[in-house]
N, C-alpha and C positions, 0 to 999 in steps of 0.2 A: 184595333180601335174601330168602333162601330159608329157611323154617323147616321142618325135617323133623319128621315124626311121631315122638313119643317123646322129643323134646328136653326137654320140661318134664313134670315129674311132676304129675298132677292133685292139686289141693288137696282134702283131705277134712276136713270138720268133725268127723266121727266120730273120726278120729285125733287131732285137736287137742283134743277134749274127753274122749277116752277115759281119760286119766290123772287127770282131776279130775272128781269128781261135781258136777253143776250147772254153772252158767255161771261163767266166769272173771271176774276183776275187770275185765280189759280189755274183754271182751265187754259186761258190764253198763254200763261207762262209755260205750261206743259207743252202746248202745241208749238210755241215758238222754239222751245228746246228741241222738239222733234224735228222741226224744219232746220234748225242749226246742225243737228246730227246728220241730216240728209246732205246739206251743203258741204259739211266737213268731209263726208265720205266722197263726194264728187271731187273736191279739191285734192284729197289725198290720193285717190285713184288716178287722177290726171297726172299728178307728180310721179307716182310709182311707175306708170306706164311709160313715161318719158325716160326714166332712169337717171335724170339729172335734177338738180334743185331748181326752184323757180328762178333763181338768179343766174342760171346757165352753167354753173360749175358742177363737178361730180358730187354725188351725195356722200355724206359721211355720218357716222353715228351722232356726233354732236350737232351737226347741221340739220339732220333729220328731226332731232328733238325740237330744235328751234322752229323749224318749218311746221311741225305738228302744232306747236303753240300758236304760231301766226295763223295757220289755217283755221284753228278753232275760233280765234278771235274774229277773223274775217267772216267765218260762217255765222257767228253770233250776230255780227253787225248786219249781215245779209238777211237773217231771219227777222231781226227787229224791224227792218225796212220792208219786210214782206216780199223779198226778191222772187220767190217762187209761188207765193200765194197759198202755200200748203196750210198754214195755220188758219188763215181766213176761211178757206174752203171747208176745212174740217170743223171749224167753229160753227159755221152756218149749218152744216149737216148735223152736228151734235146738239144744237140748241133749238131745233124746230119744235 
């Protein structure tokens, strides 16, 4: 397969955000999802390093699944509140 130069138009964030001031709802949703993934990774790593569940007992396959679910929801809530400020910072940087 041969791809010739000029076949694809380059994407421009300036053009995408030029019609709307600030970040779009879609961009903010994606950035909040990114922040939530970051928070979930921190929570999961902390739990795994400890070797025990958050409730103090030994970890088990069923318990770990429930804890994963809880951590994801905690992480989403943290991201929605802007706990780390990642989404806000990236939004400012991307919409200049």
